[in-house]
C-alpha positions as CSV (number, residue, x, y, z in Angstrom):
1,M,0.0,0.0,0.0
2,T,1.3,3.4,-1.0
3,V,1.0,6.2,1.6
4,H,0.8,9.7,0.2
5,P,1.8,12.7,2.3
6,P,-1.1,14.9,3.3
7,N,-1.7,18.0,1.1
8,L,-0.8,21.0,3.2
9,S,-2.6,23.5,0.9
10,P,-6.0,24.4,2.2
11,A,-8.9,23.2,-0.1
12,I,-11.8,25.5,-0.6
13,L,-15.1,24.3,-2.2
14,H,-17.4,27.0,-3.5
15,V,-21.1,25.9,-4.0
16,V,-23.1,28.0,-6.4
17,L,-26.6,27.7,-7.8
18,R,-25.7,28.1,-11.5
19,P,-22.5,29.4,-13.1
20,R,-23.5,32.8,-14.7
21,Y,-22.8,36.4,-14.7
22,S,-24.6,37.2,-11.4
23,G,-23.6,38.6,-7.9
24,A,-22.6,35.4,-6.0
25,E,-21.1,33.7,-9.0
26,M,-19.1,36.8,-9.8
27,L,-17.9,36.9,-6.3
28,V,-16.7,33.3,-6.5
29,K,-15.0,34.0,-9.9
30,A,-13.1,36.9,-8.2
31,L,-12.1,34.8,-5.1
32,I,-10.7,31.7,-6.9
33,P,-7.6,33.5,-8.5
34,M,-6.9,35.1,-5.1
35,H,-7.1,31.7,-3.3
36,A,-5.0,30.0,-6.0
37,G,-2.5,32.8,-5.6
38,H,-2.2,32.0,-2.0
39,G,-1.6,28.3,-2.7
40,C,-5.1,27.1,-1.9
41,R,-6.7,24.3,-3.9
42,T,-10.1,25.4,-5.2
43,A,-13.3,23.8,-6.6
44,V,-16.7,24.9,-7.7
45,C,-19.8,22.8,-7.3
46,A,-22.8,24.0,-9.2
47,L,-26.4,22.8,-8.5
48,L,-27.6,23.7,-12.1
49,P,-25.9,23.7,-15.5
50,S,-23.8,26.7,-16.5
51,E,-25.3,29.4,-18.6
52,A,-23.6,29.2,-22.0
53,A,-22.2,32.7,-21.8
54,F,-20.3,31.8,-18.7
55,L,-18.5,28.7,-20.1
56,P,-15.4,30.7,-21.1
57,E,-15.1,31.9,-17.4
58,L,-15.3,28.3,-16.3
59,K,-12.4,27.4,-18.7
60,K,-10.3,30.2,-17.1
61,L,-11.0,28.8,-13.7
62,E,-9.9,25.4,-14.9
63,L,-6.6,26.9,-16.1
64,L,-6.0,28.1,-12.6
65,G,-6.3,24.5,-11.4
66,C,-9.8,24.9,-10.1
67,E,-11.8,21.6,-10.1
68,L,-15.4,21.9,-11.5
69,F,-18.4,19.9,-10.5
70,V,-21.0,21.3,-12.9
71,P,-23.9,19.2,-14.0
72,E,-24.7,19.0,-17.7
73,T,-28.5,18.7,-17.1
74,E,-31.0,20.2,-14.6
75,L,-31.0,18.5,-11.3
76,N,-33.9,17.9,-8.9
77,R,-33.6,18.5,-5.2
78,P,-32.3,15.0,-4.2
79,Q,-29.9,15.1,-7.1
80,R,-28.6,18.5,-5.9
81,V,-27.8,17.2,-2.5
82,F,-26.1,14.2,-4.1
83,Q,-24.1,16.7,-6.3
84,V,-22.8,18.5,-3.3
85,A,-22.0,15.3,-1.4
86,R,-20.1,14.0,-4.5
87,A,-18.0,17.1,-4.7
88,I,-17.2,16.9,-1.1
89,R,-16.2,13.3,-1.3
90,R,-14.1,13.7,-4.4
91,F,-12.4,17.1,-3.5
92,K,-12.1,16.7,0.2
93,P,-12.3,20.4,1.1
94,D,-11.2,22.0,4.3
95,F,-13.8,24.7,3.9
96,D,-17.1,24.8,2.1
97,C,-18.6,28.1,1.0
98,G,-22.3,28.4,-0.2
99,A,-22.9,31.5,-2.4
100,F,-26.6,31.2,-2.8
101,R,-29.7,32.0,-0.6
102,D,-29.9,28.9,1.7
103,P,-26.9,26.6,1.5
104,G,-27.6,25.0,4.8
105,R,-30.6,23.1,3.4
106,L,-28.2,21.2,1.1
107,Q,-25.5,20.1,3.5
108,P,-25.0,16.4,3.3
109,G,-24.4,14.8,6.7
110,R,-23.1,17.0,9.5
111,R,-20.8,19.3,7.5
112,H,-21.2,23.0,8.0
113,L,-21.6,25.0,4.8
114,E,-20.7,28.6,5.2
115,R,-22.8,31.2,3.5
116,L,-21.0,33.9,1.6
117,A,-22.7,37.3,1.9
118,H,-22.6,39.6,-1.0
119,R,-24.2,42.9,-1.7
120,S,-27.7,41.6,-2.5
121,A,-27.7,39.5,0.8
122,R,-27.0,42.5,3.1
């Protein structure tokens, strides 16, 4: 059995409703390059497919090393919970950030999902 050393870089998972040009998603789009610049591993988990116009932005995030968990089709509520659980299981984040109205309703198990506040949430 091969033992791999633990990754010392913090891993941050951002959970968004749908990748698009909107407040929360734009906040995440701005945070990921800063996190990557500080040596953090980053990932984005979306609950709905990306808007077509936002696909080039996702490609830019991928070039920064950001892992993407974006569905290709619409997901119902149970599938959305599974989507978040799958992203957590595969990415193994140290910190989860929810950038939408009520991320706490989607937390699988006992994980705590932080809510990012942006201008429209104040």
